[in-house]
C-alpha positions as CSV (number, residue, x, y, z in Angstrom):
1,X,4.0,0.7,15.9
2,X,5.5,3.7,14.2
3,X,4.3,7.3,14.5
4,X,3.1,7.2,10.9
5,X,1.0,4.8,8.9
6,X,3.1,2.9,6.4
7,X,2.3,1.5,3.0
8,X,1.7,-2.1,2.2
9,X,3.5,-3.4,-1.0
10,X,3.5,-2.8,-4.7
11,X,3.2,-5.6,-7.3
12,X,3.9,-5.7,-11.0
13,X,3.8,-8.3,-13.8
14,X,4.4,-8.3,-17.5
15,X,3.8,-10.9,-20.2
16,X,5.3,-10.7,-23.7
17,X,4.1,-13.5,-26.0
18,X,6.8,-12.8,-28.6
19,X,9.7,-12.0,-26.1
20,X,10.3,-8.7,-28.0
21,X,10.9,-6.5,-25.1
22,X,13.2,-6.3,-22.1
23,X,10.7,-7.3,-19.5
24,X,13.2,-6.8,-16.6
25,X,13.7,-3.2,-17.6
26,X,9.9,-2.6,-17.8
27,X,9.6,-4.1,-14.3
28,X,12.4,-1.9,-13.0
29,X,10.8,1.3,-14.2
30,X,7.4,0.2,-12.9
31,X,8.8,-0.5,-9.4
32,X,10.2,3.0,-9.3
33,X,6.6,4.2,-9.8
34,X,5.5,1.9,-7.0
35,X,8.3,2.7,-4.6
36,X,5.9,4.7,-2.3
37,X,4.1,1.5,-1.5
38,X,7.2,-0.2,0.0
39,X,10.7,0.9,0.8
40,X,12.2,-1.9,2.8
41,X,13.1,-4.3,0.0
42,X,12.4,-5.0,-3.7
43,X,12.9,-7.6,-6.3
44,X,12.4,-8.8,-9.9
45,X,12.0,-12.3,-11.2
46,X,12.3,-13.1,-15.0
47,X,11.2,-16.2,-16.9
48,X,13.4,-16.9,-19.9
49,X,12.4,-20.1,-21.8
50,X,11.0,-21.7,-18.7
51,X,13.9,-20.8,-16.4
52,X,13.2,-18.3,-13.6
53,X,15.9,-16.0,-12.4
54,X,15.5,-13.6,-9.5
55,X,17.4,-10.7,-7.9
56,X,16.1,-9.1,-4.7
57,X,17.5,-7.4,-1.6
58,X,16.9,-4.9,1.1
59,X,16.8,-1.3,0.0
60,X,15.2,1.1,-2.5
61,X,14.9,0.2,-6.2
62,X,17.7,2.5,-7.1
63,X,20.1,0.8,-4.7
64,X,19.1,-2.8,-5.2
65,X,19.3,-2.8,-9.0
66,X,22.3,-1.9,-11.1
67,X,22.7,-2.1,-14.9
68,X,24.6,-5.3,-14.4
69,X,21.8,-6.9,-12.3
70,X,19.3,-6.1,-15.1
71,X,21.7,-7.5,-17.7
72,X,22.1,-10.7,-15.7
73,X,18.3,-11.1,-15.4
74,X,18.3,-10.9,-19.2
75,X,15.5,-10.7,-21.6
76,X,12.5,-13.0,-21.2
77,X,8.9,-13.6,-21.8
78,X,7.5,-12.9,-18.3
79,X,8.6,-10.8,-15.3
80,X,7.1,-10.0,-11.9
81,X,8.3,-7.3,-9.5
82,X,7.7,-6.3,-5.9
83,X,8.3,-3.5,-3.5
84,X,7.8,-4.4,0.2
85,X,6.8,-2.8,3.4
86,X,6.5,-5.5,6.1
87,X,3.0,-5.5,7.7
88,X,3.7,-9.2,8.3
89,X,7.2,-10.6,8.8
90,X,10.5,-9.0,9.8
91,X,12.7,-6.8,7.7
92,X,15.1,-9.3,6.2
93,X,16.4,-10.3,2.8
94,X,14.7,-13.7,3.2
95,X,11.4,-11.9,3.3
96,X,12.0,-9.9,0.2
97,X,9.9,-10.8,-2.8
98,X,9.1,-12.1,-5.4
99,X,9.2,-15.6,-3.8
100,X,10.5,-18.2,-6.1
101,X,9.3,-21.8,-5.5
102,X,10.6,-24.9,-7.3
103,X,8.4,-28.0,-7.0
104,X,7.9,-31.3,-8.7
105,X,5.7,-29.8,-11.4
106,X,7.9,-26.8,-12.2
107,X,8.6,-23.3,-10.9
108,X,6.6,-20.4,-9.7
109,X,7.3,-16.8,-8.7
110,X,4.9,-14.9,-6.5
111,X,4.5,-11.2,-5.5
112,X,1.8,-10.4,-2.9
113,X,0.2,-7.2,-1.6
114,X,-2.0,-7.5,1.5
115,X,-2.3,-9.5,4.7
116,X,-3.9,-12.9,5.4
117,X,-6.0,-13.0,8.5
118,X,-5.6,-16.8,8.8
119,X,-1.9,-17.0,8.0
120,X,-0.8,-18.3,11.4
121,X,-3.4,-21.1,11.4
122,X,-2.5,-22.1,7.8
123,X,1.2,-22.1,8.5
124,X,0.7,-24.3,11.6
125,X,-1.3,-26.8,9.5
126,X,1.4,-26.9,6.8
127,X,4.2,-27.3,9.3
128,X,2.4,-30.2,10.9
129,X,2.2,-31.9,7.5
130,X,6.0,-31.5,7.0
131,X,6.4,-28.1,5.3
132,X,9.6,-26.2,6.0
133,X,9.4,-22.4,5.9
134,X,12.3,-20.1,5.0
135,X,10.6,-16.7,5.7
136,X,8.4,-15.2,8.4
137,X,5.9,-13.6,6.0
138,X,2.4,-14.7,5.1
139,X,3.3,-14.6,1.4
140,X,5.2,-17.9,1.8
141,X,2.0,-19.4,3.2
142,X,0.2,-18.5,0.0
143,X,3.0,-20.0,-2.1
144,X,2.8,-23.3,-0.2
145,X,-1.0,-23.5,-0.5
146,X,-0.8,-22.9,-4.2
147,X,2.0,-25.5,-4.6
148,X,0.1,-28.1,-2.7
149,X,-2.9,-27.6,-4.9
150,X,-0.8,-27.7,-8.0
151,X,0.2,-31.3,-7.2
152,X,-3.4,-32.4,-7.7
153,X,-4.7,-30.0,-10.3
154,X,-4.2,-29.9,-14.1
155,X,-2.9,-26.3,-14.3
156,X,-1.4,-23.4,-12.2
157,X,-4.6,-21.3,-12.6
158,X,-6.7,-24.2,-11.2
159,X,-4.3,-24.4,-8.3
160,X,-4.7,-20.7,-7.6
161,X,-8.5,-21.1,-7.9
162,X,-8.5,-23.9,-5.3
163,X,-6.1,-22.2,-3.0
164,X,-8.3,-19.1,-2.8
165,X,-10.9,-21.3,-1.0
166,X,-8.5,-21.5,1.9
167,X,-7.1,-18.0,1.9
168,X,-8.7,-15.3,4.1
169,X,-8.0,-11.6,4.3
170,X,-6.4,-9.4,1.7
171,X,-4.3,-10.4,-1.2
172,X,-3.6,-8.9,-4.6
173,X,-1.2,-11.4,-6.3
174,X,0.9,-11.6,-9.4
175,X,2.1,-15.1,-10.1
176,X,4.5,-16.3,-12.8
177,X,4.8,-19.9,-14.0
178,X,7.1,-21.1,-16.9
179,X,4.3,-20.4,-19.4
180,X,1.8,-18.1,-17.8
181,X,1.3,-14.8,-15.9
182,X,-1.6,-14.8,-13.4
183,X,-3.2,-12.0,-11.5
184,X,-5.6,-12.6,-8.6
185,X,-7.5,-10.5,-6.2
186,X,-9.2,-11.5,-3.0
187,X,-13.0,-11.8,-3.0
188,X,-13.4,-8.6,-0.9
189,X,-11.0,-6.6,-3.1
190,X,-9.2,-4.8,-0.3
191,X,-6.1,-3.9,-2.3
192,X,-6.0,-2.4,-5.8
193,X,-4.8,-4.3,-8.9
194,X,-5.2,-3.2,-12.5
195,X,-4.4,-4.5,-16.0
196,X,-2.8,-2.6,-18.9
197,X,-1.4,-3.1,-22.3
198,X,1.8,-1.8,-24.0
199,X,1.7,-0.5,-27.6
200,X,3.5,-3.7,-28.8
201,X,0.8,-5.9,-27.2
202,X,2.4,-6.9,-23.9
203,X,-0.1,-7.4,-21.0
204,X,0.9,-5.9,-17.7
205,X,-0.6,-5.9,-14.2
206,X,0.2,-3.4,-11.4
207,X,-1.0,-2.2,-8.0
208,X,-1.6,1.3,-9.4
209,X,-2.1,2.9,-12.8
210,X,0.9,5.2,-12.2
211,X,3.1,2.1,-12.8
212,X,1.4,1.7,-16.2
213,X,2.0,5.3,-17.0
214,X,5.7,5.0,-16.2
215,X,6.3,2.4,-18.9
216,X,3.8,3.8,-21.5
217,X,1.1,1.2,-21.0
218,X,-2.6,1.9,-21.5
219,X,-5.0,1.1,-18.8
220,X,-7.4,-1.7,-19.7
221,X,-9.4,-2.3,-16.6
222,X,-9.2,-3.2,-12.9
223,X,-9.0,-6.8,-11.9
224,X,-12.3,-7.5,-10.2
225,X,-12.6,-8.6,-6.6
226,X,-12.3,-12.4,-6.5
227,X,-11.2,-12.6,-10.1
228,X,-8.2,-14.6,-11.5
229,X,-6.8,-13.3,-14.8
230,X,-4.6,-15.7,-16.8
231,X,-2.3,-14.6,-19.6
232,X,-0.6,-17.1,-21.9
233,X,0.1,-17.8,-25.6
234,X,-3.6,-18.2,-26.2
235,X,-4.4,-14.7,-24.9
236,X,-6.2,-13.4,-21.8
237,X,-9.0,-15.2,-19.9
238,X,-10.8,-14.8,-16.7
239,X,-11.8,-17.2,-13.9
240,X,-14.7,-15.8,-11.8
241,X,-15.4,-18.6,-9.3
242,X,-14.7,-16.3,-6.3
243,X,-16.4,-13.1,-7.6
244,X,-19.1,-12.0,-5.3
245,X,-19.9,-8.5,-6.5
246,X,-18.4,-5.0,-5.8
247,X,-15.0,-4.7,-4.2
248,X,-14.7,-3.2,-0.7
249,X,-11.4,-1.4,-1.4
250,X,-9.5,0.1,1.6
251,X,-10.6,3.8,1.6
252,X,-7.1,4.7,2.9
253,X,-5.8,4.0,-0.6
254,X,-7.5,7.2,-1.6
255,X,-6.6,9.1,1.6
256,X,-3.0,8.2,1.8
257,X,-1.4,5.1,0.2
258,X,-1.8,5.6,-3.5
259,X,0.0,8.1,-5.6
260,X,-2.1,11.1,-6.5
261,X,-1.7,10.5,-10.2
262,X,-3.2,7.0,-9.9
263,X,-6.8,6.1,-10.8
264,X,-8.4,3.4,-8.6
265,X,-11.7,1.8,-9.5
266,X,-12.4,4.6,-12.0
267,X,-11.7,7.5,-9.6
268,X,-8.7,9.9,-9.5
269,X,-6.8,9.7,-6.2
270,X,-5.9,13.4,-6.5
271,X,-9.6,14.4,-6.9
272,X,-10.6,12.2,-4.0
273,X,-8.1,13.9,-1.7
274,X,-9.2,17.3,-2.8
275,X,-12.8,16.3,-2.1
276,X,-11.8,15.2,1.4
277,X,-10.4,18.7,1.9
278,X,-13.6,20.3,0.7
279,X,-15.6,18.2,3.1
280,X,-13.3,19.2,5.9
281,X,-13.8,22.8,5.2
282,X,-17.5,22.4,5.4
283,X,-17.4,20.2,8.6
284,X,-14.7,22.2,10.4
285,X,-14.5,25.9,9.2
286,X,-12.2,28.3,10.9
287,X,-11.0,31.9,10.4
288,X,-7.4,31.8,9.1
289,X,-4.9,33.4,6.8
290,X,-3.4,30.5,4.9
291,X,-4.0,26.7,4.3
292,X,-1.0,24.4,4.1
293,X,-0.7,20.7,3.7
294,X,1.8,18.2,5.2
295,X,3.6,16.5,2.4
296,X,2.8,14.5,0.5
297,X,-0.8,13.2,0.8
298,X,-1.9,16.2,2.9
299,X,-1.2,18.6,0.0
300,X,-4.2,17.6,-2.2
301,X,-6.6,17.8,0.8
302,X,-5.2,21.2,1.7
303,X,-5.9,22.4,-1.8
304,X,-9.5,21.2,-1.5
305,X,-9.8,22.9,1.9
306,X,-8.5,26.2,0.4
307,X,-10.9,26.0,-2.6
308,X,-13.9,25.4,-0.5
309,X,-13.1,27.9,2.3
310,X,-11.7,30.7,0.2
311,X,-8.6,30.9,2.4
312,X,-5.4,31.2,0.3
313,X,-3.4,28.1,-0.2
314,X,0.4,28.2,0.6
315,X,3.3,25.9,0.6
316,X,4.1,25.7,4.3
317,X,6.7,23.0,4.3
318,X,9.7,21.9,2.3
319,X,10.3,18.1,2.3
320,X,13.7,16.5,2.1
321,X,13.2,14.3,-1.0
322,X,16.2,12.2,-0.1
323,X,14.7,10.8,3.0
324,X,12.7,7.6,2.6
325,X,9.7,6.8,4.8
326,X,11.8,4.2,6.6
327,X,15.2,5.7,7.4
328,X,17.7,4.9,10.1
329,X,16.4,6.6,13.3
330,X,19.0,8.4,15.5
331,X,19.5,7.6,19.1
332,X,16.6,8.0,21.5
333,X,17.8,11.4,22.7
334,X,18.0,12.7,19.2
335,X,14.7,11.4,17.8
336,X,12.9,14.7,18.5
337,X,14.9,16.0,15.5
338,X,13.7,13.3,13.1
339,X,10.8,15.4,11.9
340,X,13.1,18.3,11.2
341,X,15.2,16.0,9.0
342,X,12.2,15.3,6.9
343,X,10.4,18.6,7.0
344,X,11.2,22.3,7.4
345,X,8.6,25.0,7.7
346,X,8.7,28.0,5.4
347,X,8.7,31.1,7.7
348,X,7.9,33.4,4.8
349,X,4.6,31.6,4.3
350,X,3.4,31.1,7.9
351,X,5.1,33.9,10.0
352,X,2.5,36.1,11.7
353,X,-0.4,34.1,10.2
354,X,-3.2,32.0,11.4
355,X,-2.5,28.6,9.8
356,X,-4.8,25.7,8.8
357,X,-2.5,22.6,8.7
358,X,-4.1,19.7,6.8
359,X,-2.7,16.2,7.3
360,X,-3.9,12.7,6.4
361,X,-4.0,11.1,9.8
362,X,-3.0,11.2,13.4
363,X,-1.7,7.9,14.8
364,X,0.0,8.4,18.2
365,X,0.1,12.2,18.0
366,X,3.9,12.6,18.5
367,X,4.6,13.4,14.9
368,X,1.7,15.9,14.7
369,X,2.9,17.6,17.9
370,X,6.4,18.0,16.4
371,X,5.0,19.4,13.1
372,X,2.8,21.9,15.0
373,X,6.0,23.0,16.9
374,X,7.8,23.5,13.6
375,X,5.1,26.0,12.5
376,X,5.1,27.8,15.8
377,X,8.9,28.1,15.7
378,X,8.5,29.5,12.2
379,X,6.2,32.3,13.6
380,X,2.7,31.0,13.1
381,X,0.4,32.8,15.5
382,X,-2.3,30.1,15.4
383,X,-2.2,26.5,14.1
384,X,-5.6,24.8,13.3
385,X,-5.1,21.1,12.5
386,X,-7.4,19.4,10.1
387,X,-7.2,15.7,9.3
388,X,-8.5,14.3,6.0
389,X,-9.6,11.0,7.6
390,X,-11.6,10.1,10.7
391,X,-9.9,9.1,14.0
392,X,-8.3,5.6,14.0
393,X,-10.3,3.6,16.6
394,X,-9.6,0.0,15.5
395,X,-6.7,-2.1,14.1
396,X,-6.4,-3.0,10.4
397,X,-6.1,-6.7,9.6
398,X,-5.7,-6.4,5.9
399,X,-2.3,-5.0,5.1
400,X,-2.2,-1.6,6.7
401,X,0.2,-1.0,9.6
402,X,-2.5,0.3,12.0
403,X,-1.7,-1.6,15.2
404,X,-3.7,-2.5,18.3
405,X,-5.9,0.0,20.1
406,X,-3.5,0.8,22.9
407,X,-1.2,2.5,20.3
408,X,-4.0,4.7,18.8
409,X,-4.3,8.1,20.4
410,X,-8.0,8.4,19.5
411,X,-8.7,5.3,21.6
412,X,-7.1,6.9,24.7
413,X,-8.1,10.5,24.5
414,X,-11.0,12.8,23.4
415,X,-10.5,15.1,20.5
416,X,-10.1,18.0,22.9
417,X,-7.4,16.2,24.7
418,X,-5.6,15.3,21.5
419,X,-5.8,18.9,20.4
420,X,-4.1,19.9,23.7
421,X,-1.4,17.2,23.4
422,X,-0.4,18.1,19.9
423,X,-0.4,21.8,20.8
424,X,-3.0,23.0,18.2
425,X,-5.5,25.8,18.6
426,X,-8.2,23.6,17.2
427,X,-8.6,20.1,15.7
428,X,-11.0,18.7,13.3
429,X,-11.3,15.2,11.7
430,X,-13.2,14.3,8.6
431,X,-16.3,12.4,9.5
432,X,-16.9,8.8,8.7
433,X,-19.8,9.8,6.5
434,X,-17.5,12.3,4.7
435,X,-14.7,9.8,4.0
436,X,-17.2,7.3,2.6
437,X,-18.1,9.9,-0.1
438,X,-14.6,11.3,-1.1
439,X,-14.7,9.1,-4.2
440,X,-18.3,9.0,-5.2
441,X,-18.8,7.2,-8.5
442,X,-16.0,4.7,-7.9
443,X,-16.7,1.2,-9.0
444,X,-16.3,-0.1,-5.5
445,X,-17.5,0.2,-1.9
446,X,-15.1,1.0,0.8
447,X,-13.6,-0.8,3.9
448,X,-13.6,1.8,6.7
449,X,-12.9,-0.7,9.5
450,X,-10.1,1.2,11.1
451,X,-12.5,4.1,11.5
452,X,-15.6,2.2,12.5
453,X,-14.6,-1.2,13.9
454,X,-16.9,-2.8,11.3
455,X,-15.2,-5.0,8.7
456,X,-16.4,-6.4,5.4
457,X,-14.6,-9.7,5.9
458,X,-13.4,-12.1,8.6
459,X,-11.0,-10.9,11.2
460,X,-8.5,-13.0,13.2
461,X,-10.0,-15.0,16.1
462,X,-7.9,-12.9,18.5
463,X,-9.3,-9.4,18.3
464,X,-6.1,-7.7,19.4
465,X,-4.1,-7.5,16.2
466,X,-1.8,-10.6,16.3
467,X,1.7,-10.3,15.3
468,X,2.2,-13.1,12.8
469,X,6.0,-13.4,13.4
470,X,5.6,-13.5,17.2
471,X,3.0,-16.2,16.9
472,X,5.1,-18.4,14.7
473,X,8.1,-18.0,17.0
474,X,6.0,-19.2,19.9
475,X,4.6,-22.1,18.1
């Protein structure tokens, strides 16, 4: 468990009926826009005349792909792309996606965002029937289930439809066969997935609308919870067997994960974060001289807090833009400096002032304590911490890296104790009721399980968050 919450993954797909465009290049630019969702590995698979080629590796998009790699992938009719952060499975090249599967009825490439809650159980069943796994992630379980169904169904989309009866938990999928591009979203709709169209008519799918914007695509609609969308030479069609109503999207997409310029289920992420800040100002007012945000997702909430409270907004931190969220940590004795590598306080903004510092979350409290220390070292006379989400009191089972309760500071201490530990003058969290309304008017309900312990879908039989990789090693 890290000191920060990490993103899940980003998925992208593009279908070009006439093979007029460089689908690999479009996938490449879209993955840049989705880099914030996963910074451990990335990959692109391209279908050219029924032959699927793939390039993937550990690292950022800019490091994994060169001009030569994109040239080797070549032009094609379909492409899928993926950026990964491992909520299930180790950091290894083998776990990088898209996963490419070759079976008796053809080929398939799959990119997955989310987390299966029954992955270990399904993997065990498959292994007992002779399946051999090459990765330690739950995405390979999905690919095996779909492949097994494909052997007895007339089409890849029917195989996906049948597979979804066995999959539990969160999954937004983009799947490529030799002739088709398929997008699918779990029946609860935990993770976002949207559809767009390029001016030349190509259909695209992406985790967030910011990826559509990056390639000049126009947003068409969100893929509905439980929906399967199939794109082929005959056009676009929908399979709604698993649709049960409104999505219960992870509210943390609005609080932290998504880029602020994205729109999810009809609501601006930026505006939702500003609204969270406004609610915070009403719920936890304080006399202060300046409001600052912790980059990046705390900035929008800080702006909302300043607007509602009337306290001036200031840029209190400078962020090192060349440090990814997952960078090589120094030796244990030097880790106290890791926050200073990422952030530096602006003394000219905070010196001699009472500061309201707005952040998106507190996990263990160690990072918050270091950031408060940065402000005091820069001359802040008071530091009032405001958090644009409620306290984490339960694990997430659906693709967010929120671990077991013993690693969550809010499960071990009262708010007063947390305030003392992080060195703040006061501490205020957004209420559960408040976070439920930061995106009023969205075409979805929200999963707030990590704040309430109440989940809209099945959880693993073991209530302590099970580590999939550890379980399969013990099996």
